[in-house]
C-alpha positions in Angstrom: -13.7 -7.3 -11.7 -11.1 -5.4 -9.7 -7.5 -6.3 -10.3 -5.5 -7.6 -7.3 -2.1 -6.3 -6.5 0.4 -7.2 -3.8 1.9 -3.7 -3.7 0.3 -3.0 -0.3 2.8 -5.4 1.4 5.4 -2.5 1.3 3.0 -0.2 3.2 2.4 -0.2 7.0 -0.8 0.3 8.9 0.4 3.9 9.6 -2.5 4.8 11.9 -0.8 7.8 13.7 0.1 9.2 10.3 -3.4 8.6 8.9 -4.9 10.3 11.9 -2.5 13.3 11.6 -3.2 13.8 7.9 -7.0 13.8 8.4 -6.5 16.3 11.2 -4.5 18.5 8.7 -7.4 18.2 6.2 -9.9 19.1 8.8 -7.8 22.2 9.7 -7.9 23.4 6.2 -4.6 22.2 4.8 -4.6 21.1 1.2 -2.7 18.2 -0.4 0.1 20.5 -1.6 0.7 21.6 2.0 0.4 18.0 3.3 2.9 16.8 0.7 5.4 19.5 1.7 5.0 18.6 5.4 5.4 14.8 4.8 8.2 14.9 2.1 10.1 18.1 2.5 9.7 18.7 6.3 9.6 14.9 7.0 7.2 15.5 9.9 6.8 11.7 10.3 10.5 11.1 10.6 10.6 8.6 7.7 13.9 6.9 7.0 14.4 8.3 3.5 12.7 10.7 1.1 11.5 7.7 -1.0 9.8 6.2 2.1 8.2 9.6 2.9 6.9 9.7 -0.7 5.5 6.2 -0.3 3.7 7.3 2.8 2.2 10.4 1.2 1.0 8.3 -1.8 -0.6 5.8 0.5 -2.3 8.5 2.6 -3.7 10.1 -0.6 -4.8 6.7 -1.9 -6.6 5.7 1.3 -8.3 9.1 1.9 -9.3 9.8 -1.7 -10.9 6.3 -2.0 -13.6 7.3 0.5 -16.4 9.9 0.4 -15.1 13.2 1.7 -17.7 13.0 4.6 -15.6 10.5 6.4 -12.9 13.1 7.1 -15.2 15.0 9.4 -16.7 11.8 11.0 -13.3 10.4 11.8 -12.4 12.9 14.5 -15.7 12.4 16.2 -15.1 8.7 16.7 -13.3 7.0 19.7 -9.9 5.6 19.1 -11.0 2.0 18.5 -13.4 3.1 15.7 -10.7 5.4 14.2 -8.5 2.4 13.8 -11.3 0.6 12.1 -11.8 3.6 9.8 -8.1 3.2 8.8 -8.8 -0.5 8.1 -11.9 0.5 6.1 -9.8 3.0 4.0 -7.2 0.3 3.3 -10.0 -2.2 2.3 -11.5 0.5 0.0 -8.1 1.3 -1.6 -6.7 -2.2 -1.8 -9.1 -4.7 -3.4 -7.1 -7.7 -2.2 -7.5 -6.7 1.5 -11.2 -5.9 0.9 -11.8 -9.3 -0.7 -9.9 -11.1 2.1 -12.0 -9.4 4.9 -15.3 -9.8 3.0 -14.6 -13.5 2.2 -12.5 -15.0 4.9 -12.9 -12.8 8.0 -16.7 -12.4 7.5 -17.1 -16.2 7.2 -15.2 -16.8 10.4 -17.3 -14.2 12.3 -20.6 -15.5 10.9 -19.8 -19.1 11.9 -18.6 -18.0 15.3 -15.3 -19.8 14.9 -13.2 -16.6 15.6 -9.9 -18.5 15.1 -8.2 -17.6 11.9 -5.7 -20.3 11.3 -2.6 -19.8 9.1 -3.7 -22.7 6.8 -7.0 -20.9 6.2 -5.2 -17.8 4.9 -2.9 -20.0 2.8 -5.9 -21.8 1.3 -7.5 -18.4 0.4 -4.3 -17.2 -1.3 -3.7 -20.5 -3.2 -7.2 -20.3 -4.6 -6.8 -16.7 -5.9 -5.6 -17.6 -9.4 -8.9 -19.3 -10.2 -10.7 -16.0 -10.2 -7.8 -13.6 -10.5 -5.2 -14.8 -13.1 -3.0 -11.8 -12.3 -2.1 -13.5 -9.0 -0.9 -16.8 -10.6 2.8 -15.7 -10.8 3.1 -14.6 -7.3 6.0 -16.3 -5.6 5.9 -18.2 -2.3 7.8 -15.3 -0.7 5.2 -12.8 -1.9 2.4 -15.0 -0.6 4.1 -15.2 2.8 4.5 -11.5 2.9 0.8 -11.0 2.1 -0.1 -13.4 4.9 2.1 -11.5 7.3 0.6 -8.1 6.1 -3.0 -9.4 6.6 -1.9 -10.4 10.2 -0.4 -6.9 10.8 -3.4 -5.0 9.4 -6.0 -7.0 11.3 -4.0 -6.9 14.6 -3.2 -3.1 14.5 -6.8 -2.3 13.6 -7.9 -4.1 16.7 -9.8 -6.8 14.7 -7.6 -9.7 16.0 -5.2 -10.5 18.7 -2.4 -13.1 18.5 -3.1 -16.1 20.7 -0.3 -18.8 20.4 0.4 -17.9 16.8 -3.2 -18.0 15.8 -5.3 -14.9 15.0 -8.2 -14.7 17.4 -10.8 -12.5 15.7 -12.6 -9.8 17.7 -16.0 -8.5 16.7 -15.7 -4.7 16.0 -17.8 -2.5 18.3 -18.9 0.1 15.9 -20.4 3.5 16.9 -23.9 4.2 15.7 -22.6 7.1 13.6 -20.1 4.9 11.8 -22.7 2.3 11.2 -25.0 4.9 9.7 -22.2 6.3 7.6 -21.3 2.9 6.2 -25.0 2.2 5.3 -25.4 5.7 3.7 -22.3 5.0 1.5 -23.3 1.5 0.4 -20.9 -0.4 2.7 -23.4 -2.5 4.7 -21.3 -5.5 3.7 -18.4 -4.0 5.6 -20.5 -3.9 8.8 -21.3 -7.6 8.4 -17.6 -8.5 7.7 -16.3 -6.5 10.7 -18.9 -7.4 13.3 -20.4 -10.7 12.0 -23.9 -9.1 12.5 -26.3 -7.3 10.2 -26.7 -4.1 12.3 
């Protein structure tokens, strides 16, 4: 069983940065060159060298967590699907985010409720120690930050919109090429979780 970590709460959705790094890889730049661009040249105008280092580590984690074929596919997709690809990379790299989407978000889409209430996220987080003892010592502050980060990730990926403080879920409109790629790479469960349909 994958271990859950709350470390992702210090990371942003970072879609423009994710897109730019993939473009660099597609243009033949290696990770040494990308590291130099992000940290030494500070091309993303990060507030400190430590923050730039965090960004580089997160980009490497997300991109290296997926089969290399996604790098070429990414730039062929429309913007809404590219944002979903960033969400997919986060899910793949961060087991807690993956579990939340596959458990809570999928259930809402399958039932057609489409309203993700704060208490539903709280209930999910409170139940985590039953299956994942490593989460038992998380403080209330950490749980609140996780809840806020779930909100940020889903909103910026286009999977939800904020309606009166409630997350209104939106079924992802996936391109045929992305659906095929997910199926080829054993991620059919992601399709169901993001669309609420077995495509």
